Backbone bond lengths (Angstrom), bond angles and torsions (degrees), N, CA, C in turn:
res aa  C-N    CA-C-N  psi(-1)  N-CA   C-N-CA  omega(-1)  CA-C   N-CA-C  phi
1 M - - - 1.412 - - 1.415 114.18 -
2 D 3.182 155.77 92.03 1.449 161.81 -155.73 1.507 111.09 -112.55
3 F 1.240 112.69 147.17 1.446 120.50 173.34 1.516 108.66 -88.62
4 R 1.347 118.05 63.19 1.413 124.16 -173.94 1.521 106.65 -109.92
5 G 1.343 117.16 88.03 1.420 120.42 -179.29 1.491 111.36 55.85
6 K 1.368 117.46 -113.94 1.456 122.29 -169.59 1.532 110.22 -76.52
7 D 1.300 120.91 -17.95 1.401 118.53 -174.77 1.567 114.01 -114.02
8 W 1.301 115.25 42.05 1.468 117.95 -174.40 1.506 114.57 -66.05
9 L 1.370 116.25 -20.56 1.405 120.40 177.32 1.505 115.82 -101.78
10 S 1.331 112.73 5.64 1.458 116.77 -167.91 1.504 115.55 -103.78
11 S 1.332 119.33 -7.97 1.452 117.33 -176.78 1.518 105.95 -147.97
12 N 1.367 116.08 122.74 1.461 122.54 173.84 1.513 113.00 75.34
13 A 1.316 120.54 0.16 1.493 120.22 179.72 1.524 106.15 -87.23
14 T 1.271 115.39 63.10 1.518 119.17 -175.57 1.511 111.83 -121.35
15 A 1.385 113.68 42.34 1.447 116.53 178.54 1.458 113.54 -88.35
16 T 1.286 119.11 19.37 1.443 123.58 -169.92 1.479 116.87 -87.13
17 T 1.334 121.94 -4.20 1.413 119.29 -165.85 1.519 111.48 -120.38
18 A 1.313 117.72 14.61 1.431 118.63 174.61 1.539 109.90 -74.56
19 S 1.352 115.84 162.00 1.476 116.57 -176.09 1.494 109.74 -74.74
20 S 1.261 115.43 151.55 1.469 123.11 -175.65 1.614 108.61 -119.41
21 A 1.271 111.14 141.68 1.502 116.15 178.11 1.492 113.12 -74.85
22 S 1.314 118.98 -17.26 1.447 121.92 -177.04 1.521 109.16 -114.31
23 A 1.306 117.02 61.00 1.460 123.70 177.85 1.553 109.86 -68.42
24 P 1.372 114.15 145.18 1.498 116.40 178.89 1.473 111.04 -82.86
25 P 1.341 116.95 177.16 1.485 119.97 175.43 1.487 111.53 -56.84
26 K 1.302 119.37 154.61 1.418 124.93 -178.34 1.515 115.46 -54.12
27 E 1.328 115.34 -35.94 1.517 117.89 -175.49 1.522 108.39 -65.70
28 S 1.338 120.85 -23.62 1.468 122.05 179.32 1.499 113.42 -87.50
29 M 1.386 116.33 -3.24 1.438 122.79 -174.07 1.475 113.24 -104.15
30 R 1.346 118.27 2.28 1.479 119.52 -179.36 1.509 111.12 -66.68
31 S 1.297 115.16 156.30 1.445 121.96 -176.35 1.522 107.69 -73.55
32 C 1.322 113.72 163.78 1.483 118.18 -177.45 1.495 108.01 -77.69
33 K 1.355 119.22 120.44 1.462 123.68 179.92 1.519 110.47 -99.74
34 K 1.311 120.23 -18.87 1.485 118.71 -178.98 1.474 105.63 -146.43
35 R 1.284 117.26 135.64 1.460 122.44 178.05 1.589 109.08 -120.90
36 V 1.311 112.27 121.41 1.449 117.80 -178.56 1.505 105.61 -113.03
37 I 1.319 116.44 130.25 1.441 123.76 -174.84 1.525 109.41 -121.46
38 H 1.313 116.62 124.61 1.471 123.08 177.36 1.514 107.46 -106.20
39 T 1.239 119.08 113.83 1.534 120.96 179.52 1.516 110.26 -134.23
40 T 1.362 116.55 28.35 1.459 119.65 -175.06 1.534 112.17 -93.27
41 M 1.325 117.88 0.99 1.418 118.55 -176.37 1.538 107.67 -72.32
42 P 1.387 117.16 156.23 1.408 122.32 -172.73 1.515 114.98 -77.45
43 H 1.291 116.52 -13.87 1.523 121.75 -177.80 1.541 106.88 -144.36
44 F 1.400 110.93 146.97 1.504 116.12 -178.84 1.504 112.31 -55.67
45 S 1.357 118.71 -36.88 1.435 118.64 -178.16 1.491 114.21 -62.51
46 E 1.308 120.38 -13.32 1.426 124.95 177.15 1.504 114.48 -104.63
47 T 1.369 117.41 4.84 1.378 121.47 -178.18 1.516 112.06 -71.63
48 Q 1.300 119.07 137.52 1.453 124.11 174.70 1.501 111.37 -132.82
49 L 1.353 113.49 127.88 1.454 119.44 178.98 1.527 108.36 -113.80
50 H 1.325 118.48 143.88 1.495 122.94 -175.37 1.545 108.78 -124.58
51 S 1.322 111.61 128.79 1.470 117.09 164.05 1.480 108.44 -105.24
52 E 1.324 118.74 -172.54 1.413 120.80 -179.35 1.568 113.81 -58.53
53 R 1.311 115.10 -35.79 1.474 119.74 -171.75 1.494 113.12 -119.79
54 C 1.302 118.22 -14.02 1.448 122.62 -168.98 1.507 115.86 -125.99
55 L 1.312 118.45 155.06 1.428 126.02 167.81 1.498 107.80 -109.04
56 L 1.340 117.01 136.80 1.468 118.58 175.46 1.529 104.23 -122.24
57 R 1.361 112.67 129.51 1.482 118.22 179.32 1.562 106.41 -145.19
58 P 1.340 117.48 156.05 1.464 122.63 177.28 1.547 113.17 -52.77
59 W 1.329 113.86 150.25 1.495 118.42 177.74 1.542 109.26 -67.80
60 R 1.346 110.88 153.46 1.484 120.10 178.34 1.504 107.95 -133.11
61 D 1.392 115.10 150.67 1.448 120.83 179.64 1.550 112.50 -53.08
62 T 1.296 115.16 -32.84 1.474 118.48 -176.92 1.515 111.14 -73.77
63 D 1.298 119.88 -6.94 1.488 123.94 179.20 1.467 112.32 -76.37
64 A 1.289 120.82 -15.28 1.492 123.01 -172.00 1.505 114.34 -53.63
65 P 1.341 121.85 -48.54 1.454 119.59 -179.00 1.558 116.20 -60.71
66 R 1.332 112.80 -40.30 1.477 117.48 176.10 1.487 111.38 -69.54
67 L 1.336 119.04 -39.28 1.519 124.35 175.24 1.470 109.25 -53.93
68 T 1.324 116.23 -50.23 1.475 119.98 -176.10 1.541 108.40 -62.76
69 L 1.300 118.45 -38.97 1.447 121.90 -176.03 1.534 111.40 -62.84
70 I 1.332 116.99 -43.27 1.459 117.47 -174.56 1.553 114.55 -92.56
71 A 1.372 116.63 -23.16 1.443 119.42 -176.21 1.584 112.73 -92.98
72 N 1.358 116.25 -9.38 1.414 118.17 179.85 1.536 115.00 -81.97
73 T 1.325 114.55 67.91 1.442 119.79 179.14 1.531 110.24 -151.19
74 K 1.299 116.38 134.00 1.443 125.21 -179.17 1.539 112.24 -58.06
75 A 1.311 118.37 -26.67 1.411 122.71 -173.86 1.541 107.84 -68.41
76 I 1.335 116.57 -37.49 1.468 119.41 174.93 1.514 113.79 -73.97
77 S 1.328 114.37 -47.00 1.464 121.26 179.92 1.588 110.69 -57.79
78 W 1.281 115.96 -32.21 1.451 121.39 -178.87 1.514 112.14 -53.21
79 N 1.314 116.65 -34.84 1.517 121.11 -176.87 1.481 112.02 -102.48
80 T 1.368 119.93 22.52 1.417 123.11 176.69 1.546 107.19 -129.49
81 S 1.284 115.44 177.41 1.435 117.86 171.75 1.532 111.78 -77.67
82 Y 1.335 117.29 174.85 1.422 121.01 -177.81 1.539 109.41 -67.88
83 N 1.318 119.33 -15.32 1.468 120.33 179.94 1.574 110.54 -76.52
84 F 1.286 120.50 -9.38 1.416 123.81 167.18 1.536 103.36 -97.33
85 P 1.358 118.69 92.87 1.445 121.27 -164.24 1.478 116.33 -76.60
86 Y 1.248 116.31 155.68 1.461 126.29 166.47 1.494 108.97 -131.57
87 P 1.261 124.26 122.99 1.494 124.86 -4.29 1.516 113.09 -61.93
88 F 1.346 112.75 152.36 1.442 120.05 178.28 1.546 108.28 -107.41
89 D 1.336 116.42 93.24 1.431 119.79 -173.30 1.551 111.91 -94.08
90 L 1.328 114.88 -176.22 1.417 121.03 -176.61 1.575 112.41 -61.41
91 T 1.267 113.83 -35.60 1.506 118.69 179.83 1.586 109.59 -66.19
92 A 1.327 115.21 -39.70 1.431 121.37 177.43 1.553 108.91 -63.60
93 A 1.285 117.16 -41.19 1.475 121.06 -176.81 1.464 110.72 -66.68
94 H 1.319 118.19 -41.08 1.504 122.79 179.84 1.568 110.00 -67.25
95 H 1.359 115.54 -39.18 1.442 119.32 174.69 1.441 114.32 -63.31
96 A 1.366 116.48 -40.27 1.437 121.05 179.39 1.541 111.42 -64.84
97 I 1.312 114.70 -42.58 1.527 118.41 -176.81 1.528 109.70 -67.89
98 T 1.372 114.49 -42.37 1.475 116.04 177.80 1.496 111.06 -61.44
99 A 1.245 119.00 -45.07 1.451 123.85 178.96 1.518 113.99 -56.24
100 N 1.346 114.19 -39.18 1.498 119.29 -173.16 1.548 111.69 -97.87
101 T 1.312 117.31 11.45 1.470 119.09 170.53 1.538 108.64 -121.00
102 T 1.370 117.95 2.28 1.478 118.82 175.49 1.543 109.42 -89.64
103 N 1.300 114.72 128.12 1.482 120.06 -172.30 1.554 113.38 60.08
104 A 1.295 114.10 23.76 1.557 117.34 175.78 1.477 111.11 -57.72
105 G 1.295 114.72 136.94 1.493 120.24 178.89 1.471 116.92 83.97
106 T 1.387 113.80 -3.98 1.516 120.83 175.33 1.450 107.83 -117.20
107 N 1.351 118.32 -59.24 1.459 122.25 -179.43 1.522 113.12 -117.60
108 I 1.315 115.89 -8.42 1.495 118.39 -176.49 1.570 104.44 -135.29
109 W 1.338 114.86 136.27 1.445 118.76 175.70 1.515 104.02 -135.11
110 Q 1.280 117.86 86.23 1.529 123.39 -177.05 1.499 110.74 -116.57
111 F 1.350 115.55 133.75 1.460 121.03 -172.70 1.519 109.20 -128.41
112 A 1.308 115.36 141.61 1.457 122.23 163.78 1.522 108.34 -77.27
113 I 1.309 116.78 143.98 1.497 123.51 178.31 1.542 105.83 -104.95
114 L 1.316 115.92 125.15 1.422 121.07 179.84 1.553 113.23 -122.72
115 Q 1.318 112.37 146.64 1.509 119.38 167.82 1.501 106.10 -128.55
116 Q 1.281 118.07 127.68 1.394 124.31 178.44 1.581 110.25 49.48
117 D 1.333 115.29 50.06 1.392 122.87 -179.89 1.484 122.10 63.25
118 T 1.377 111.13 11.44 1.504 120.34 178.78 1.539 109.95 -113.50
119 I 1.318 116.05 127.30 1.476 121.99 177.25 1.539 109.59 -68.16
120 I 1.361 113.78 124.46 1.462 119.75 179.39 1.535 114.79 -114.59
121 G 1.334 112.92 -7.95 1.501 116.65 -179.86 1.554 111.37 171.97
122 G 1.304 117.10 -165.86 1.445 122.53 -179.03 1.500 111.15 -143.05
123 C 1.360 112.88 161.12 1.492 117.97 177.91 1.528 106.61 -161.84
124 G 1.327 115.82 165.36 1.415 119.72 176.43 1.455 114.25 152.56
125 A 1.314 116.28 -166.51 1.466 123.19 -175.57 1.518 110.71 -145.16
126 T 1.382 113.70 154.19 1.416 121.99 177.59 1.554 111.57 -130.76
127 R 1.320 116.24 128.89 1.441 118.43 -176.10 1.549 113.45 -63.41
128 G 1.339 114.22 145.33 1.505 118.40 173.79 1.463 110.30 -74.24
129 T 1.339 114.94 -179.13 1.478 122.15 -175.43 1.482 108.30 -123.45
130 D 1.357 116.67 163.12 1.457 124.17 172.90 1.510 109.84 59.94
131 V 1.375 115.66 -128.84 1.492 119.61 -179.97 1.450 115.10 -70.95
132 Q 1.350 116.72 -6.09 1.493 124.11 177.46 1.560 111.14 -105.87
133 S 1.276 116.34 17.36 1.500 115.21 -178.78 1.518 115.22 -72.69
134 H 1.359 117.59 -4.48 1.436 121.00 174.94 1.498 109.36 -93.63
135 T 1.289 117.96 3.22 1.431 124.97 177.31 1.535 114.23 -110.23
136 A 1.363 114.82 168.84 1.462 117.04 174.43 1.534 109.46 -147.29
137 T 1.269 115.81 149.25 1.456 123.79 174.47 1.522 108.45 -92.62
138 I 1.281 117.79 129.38 1.506 120.38 -175.62 1.550 110.63 -114.99
139 G 1.290 114.79 148.51 1.456 116.21 -179.34 1.528 109.39 -156.33
140 Y 1.344 114.38 171.02 1.530 121.91 -177.03 1.492 107.57 -161.65
141 W 1.299 114.81 151.89 1.493 121.41 172.22 1.476 108.96 -155.05
142 L 1.307 115.20 154.95 1.519 121.28 179.18 1.535 110.02 -134.39
143 G 1.318 115.56 150.62 1.461 119.79 170.22 1.543 108.84 -60.41
144 Q 1.331 117.52 152.24 1.435 122.36 -174.20 1.585 111.30 -58.05
145 D 1.276 116.28 -34.12 1.511 117.88 -175.45 1.503 111.17 -66.35
146 Y 1.354 118.37 -15.21 1.408 121.80 -178.36 1.498 117.68 -108.33
147 W 1.326 113.46 9.90 1.496 118.56 176.15 1.551 112.49 -71.43
148 G 1.238 114.86 156.19 1.515 122.73 173.30 1.542 114.52 70.82
149 Q 1.339 116.32 19.48 1.431 115.10 -178.40 1.561 113.93 -115.22
150 G 1.345 114.65 7.77 1.451 118.98 -177.51 1.509 117.47 81.31
151 I 1.276 116.85 3.71 1.474 123.88 -178.77 1.519 112.28 -61.63
152 A 1.383 117.02 -45.32 1.428 117.13 -177.24 1.526 112.32 -64.58
153 T 1.328 118.41 -36.54 1.445 122.14 175.60 1.485 110.46 -62.67
154 E 1.338 118.33 -42.81 1.495 122.48 -178.13 1.520 110.41 -66.05
155 V 1.329 115.01 -44.37 1.485 118.96 -175.96 1.513 113.59 -71.88
156 L 1.374 115.94 -35.40 1.397 120.24 178.42 1.549 112.98 -64.13
157 A 1.362 112.53 -35.57 1.519 115.79 176.11 1.520 111.61 -61.59
158 V 1.306 118.27 -40.78 1.431 123.22 178.69 1.550 111.79 -62.47
159 I 1.318 114.72 -45.75 1.443 120.76 -178.89 1.523 111.30 -60.85
160 V 1.440 114.80 -45.65 1.417 118.36 -176.62 1.524 111.46 -61.07
161 T 1.358 113.12 -41.51 1.519 118.95 177.94 1.485 109.81 -62.60
162 Y 1.272 117.43 -46.31 1.473 120.40 -179.94 1.537 110.47 -58.40
163 M 1.328 120.86 -49.18 1.428 123.99 179.02 1.488 111.74 -59.74
164 Q 1.306 118.08 -35.84 1.421 120.37 -178.48 1.554 111.93 -74.36
165 E 1.315 116.21 -41.59 1.466 121.64 -174.20 1.531 116.03 -88.32
166 S 1.382 117.73 -27.54 1.381 121.14 -169.86 1.565 115.72 -117.80
167 T 1.326 114.12 3.07 1.517 117.78 -179.75 1.528 108.77 -133.69
168 D 1.328 112.69 175.37 1.516 116.80 177.15 1.522 111.33 -97.46
169 I 1.278 119.46 12.30 1.464 124.78 -178.27 1.468 108.76 -71.43
170 E 1.331 116.02 133.81 1.455 121.96 -177.36 1.537 116.25 -108.12
171 Q 1.272 115.45 -15.48 1.457 120.91 -179.57 1.516 112.80 -150.54
172 L 1.337 117.65 143.02 1.451 120.59 -178.84 1.568 109.67 -122.50
173 T 1.251 112.96 140.97 1.504 120.26 178.09 1.465 113.23 -125.54
174 A 1.314 118.24 140.38 1.453 122.37 178.30 1.553 106.81 -136.23
175 T 1.299 114.23 141.51 1.500 120.17 176.04 1.477 109.22 -122.97
176 G 1.305 118.38 162.81 1.405 126.15 -177.99 1.540 111.63 -162.23
177 Y 1.362 115.19 173.95 1.417 121.19 -176.76 1.562 110.14 -102.96
178 G 1.300 115.41 151.41 1.442 123.25 -178.49 1.511 112.97 -58.28
179 W 1.291 121.18 -31.42 1.456 123.02 -179.10 1.515 115.58 -84.00
180 N 1.421 113.15 8.73 1.487 118.66 176.06 1.527 115.43 -124.30
181 P 1.416 113.88 64.22 1.410 118.68 -177.20 1.529 116.21 -58.93
182 A 1.380 114.89 -27.37 1.467 119.58 -178.02 1.511 110.31 -61.23
183 S 1.340 119.39 -35.31 1.387 120.53 176.83 1.458 114.73 -69.41
184 E 1.296 119.72 -28.45 1.481 125.40 175.69 1.535 106.44 -61.41
185 R 1.356 115.34 -42.42 1.451 118.90 -174.81 1.547 109.44 -68.43
186 V 1.340 115.52 -35.62 1.503 119.17 -179.80 1.602 105.11 -62.95
187 L 1.286 119.87 -42.91 1.454 120.35 -178.04 1.545 113.29 -70.08
188 S 1.304 115.72 -40.22 1.463 119.62 177.51 1.506 113.11 -62.97
189 K 1.335 115.27 -37.65 1.477 119.16 176.73 1.559 113.30 -62.84
190 N 1.340 111.70 -23.51 1.516 117.63 -177.77 1.516 113.34 -104.60
191 G 1.315 116.61 23.28 1.421 119.83 173.59 1.426 120.73 81.97
192 F 1.384 114.11 8.58 1.471 119.02 177.01 1.570 111.92 -81.69
193 V 1.282 116.96 142.43 1.440 123.86 -177.39 1.523 111.82 -110.98
194 K 1.281 118.70 135.25 1.484 124.42 178.59 1.486 108.21 -69.19
195 E 1.361 116.64 115.23 1.461 119.99 -171.56 1.571 108.89 -109.29
196 G 1.319 114.22 -17.90 1.586 111.46 -179.87 1.489 108.68 -169.15
197 L 1.323 114.32 163.03 1.458 127.13 178.32 1.499 111.66 -139.49
198 R 1.310 118.10 124.27 1.451 119.79 178.44 1.554 102.86 -108.93
199 K 1.290 116.31 113.01 1.471 122.75 -176.43 1.542 107.90 -73.49
200 G 1.371 112.81 130.50 1.447 120.37 177.00 1.515 115.79 61.01
201 A 1.336 118.71 27.16 1.438 121.85 -173.67 1.501 113.91 -86.23
202 V 1.360 117.78 -9.92 1.435 124.18 -176.73 1.494 108.21 -113.38
203 K 1.329 119.54 128.92 1.501 121.17 169.96 1.518 106.33 -137.59
204 K 1.278 114.62 122.15 1.471 122.62 -177.98 1.519 112.55 -140.36
205 W 1.258 116.25 130.75 1.468 122.71 178.12 1.580 110.46 49.38
206 G 1.315 115.80 42.21 1.450 121.74 174.06 1.501 115.44 83.47
207 K 1.345 116.42 0.84 1.525 119.80 176.72 1.447 111.94 -117.15
208 T 1.360 115.13 144.06 1.475 120.68 -176.98 1.523 108.59 -116.08
209 T 1.352 114.22 142.96 1.457 119.35 175.41 1.531 111.46 -149.81
210 D 1.265 119.07 -177.50 1.539 123.02 -178.32 1.455 108.80 -85.19
211 L 1.336 116.48 156.89 1.475 126.62 168.99 1.480 108.81 -106.64
212 W 1.341 123.41 112.46 1.432 122.09 173.13 1.560 110.16 -99.05
213 I 1.341 112.25 154.45 1.460 122.31 -175.30 1.508 110.71 -126.75
214 Y 1.309 120.31 124.58 1.358 127.10 178.16 1.541 113.25 -119.33
215 G 1.314 117.25 145.55 1.480 119.72 178.95 1.484 109.46 -141.35
216 R 1.377 111.96 163.09 1.444 122.18 176.70 1.579 109.24 -150.30
217 L 1.313 114.12 131.70 1.434 118.63 172.39 1.519 107.92 -84.66
218 L 1.419 115.29 143.29 1.401 117.69 -177.64 1.557 109.34 -99.80
219 G 1.263 115.20 86.77 1.511 119.43 174.83 1.523 109.09 94.17
220 A 1.370 113.84 133.76 1.468 120.91 177.46 1.497 113.49 -54.72
221 S 1.342 116.80 -37.01 1.467 122.22 -177.18 1.544 111.75 -61.62
222 K 1.384 116.26 -25.25 1.426 119.93 -174.86 1.553 111.79 -91.86
223 A 1.373 116.26 -5.16 1.447 117.52 -177.06 1.564 106.62 -71.81
224 T 1.373 115.15 141.86 1.424 118.36 -179.00 1.523 110.41 -113.65
225 S 1.266 114.71 162.89 1.518 120.75 -178.69 1.461 111.35 -68.86
226 S 1.316 119.55 144.16 1.409 121.57 174.00 1.525 114.23 -84.47
227 T 1.337 113.90 0.14 1.488 118.17 -178.78 1.505 110.31 -82.56
228 A 1.356 117.53 126.59 1.448 124.46 -179.12 1.546 108.27 -73.64
229 P 1.322 113.95 151.59 1.502 117.98 179.80 1.580 108.42 -59.29
230 Q 1.305 116.04 136.48 1.461 120.56 -176.94 1.534 111.84 -61.28
231 A 1.268 117.84 -30.74 1.453 119.14 -171.04 1.550 113.07 -84.60
232 A 1.398 112.27 -10.33 1.435 118.93 -175.73 1.548 109.98 -70.48
233 T 1.340 121.80 133.00 1.421 123.36 177.65 1.575 106.47 -129.95
234 L 1.273 114.70 164.90 1.455 118.00 -178.54 1.559 109.62 -62.30
235 A 1.369 115.11 -32.12 1.481 118.08 -179.22 1.537 110.69 -64.66
236 S 1.352 116.55 -23.64 1.467 118.92 -177.16 1.480 111.77 -68.85
237 Y 1.250 118.80 -19.26 1.456 122.39 -175.27 1.547 110.18 -102.90
């Protein structure tokens, strides 16, 4: 889940699942048993998705100060591309919100994650381009105080269901870094399959690690044949 213009939450932004020193009582750490999704609003900007503990809704301009407060940490940026900056100032926050509200509901589906009316992170997906326009890259991140509570797993389940039932996206891809195994577990719990590994493909702040790639098809009916068209020839391309 990169902070690359419009898809800053959609690639490598998977720093949400490390352990936290301030874990909540056990009753708030239970796994999501029921997912209720509300997608009946007339416009994407009014969409609201509900997990057991969280509300997901599109980003707003007024979210910038809170976004700066929770995103301005090297611990989160460590698991993202350099385009998710550190320090994360107010300018970066406004840029991110603008990027993730442009073409929202068509090519971008990005949400703020809230608990008790307080933003605690972000998640969502961005459509691919060209021959991959039927796919989307998905990502998620949480403020450090909310790590280690199963929230990322819970929220990702809601996003996957929303993408399957409310969009024309047929496949989801997520990437992450070798030093963040907790995020791999989040993806595995939500039906993503490890499809590839690029050895030594990530280098950040002087350290090198692997880049892993996970994918999930959205529904058996959307799966396509691996057989190439018989008429296609090398000369055609």
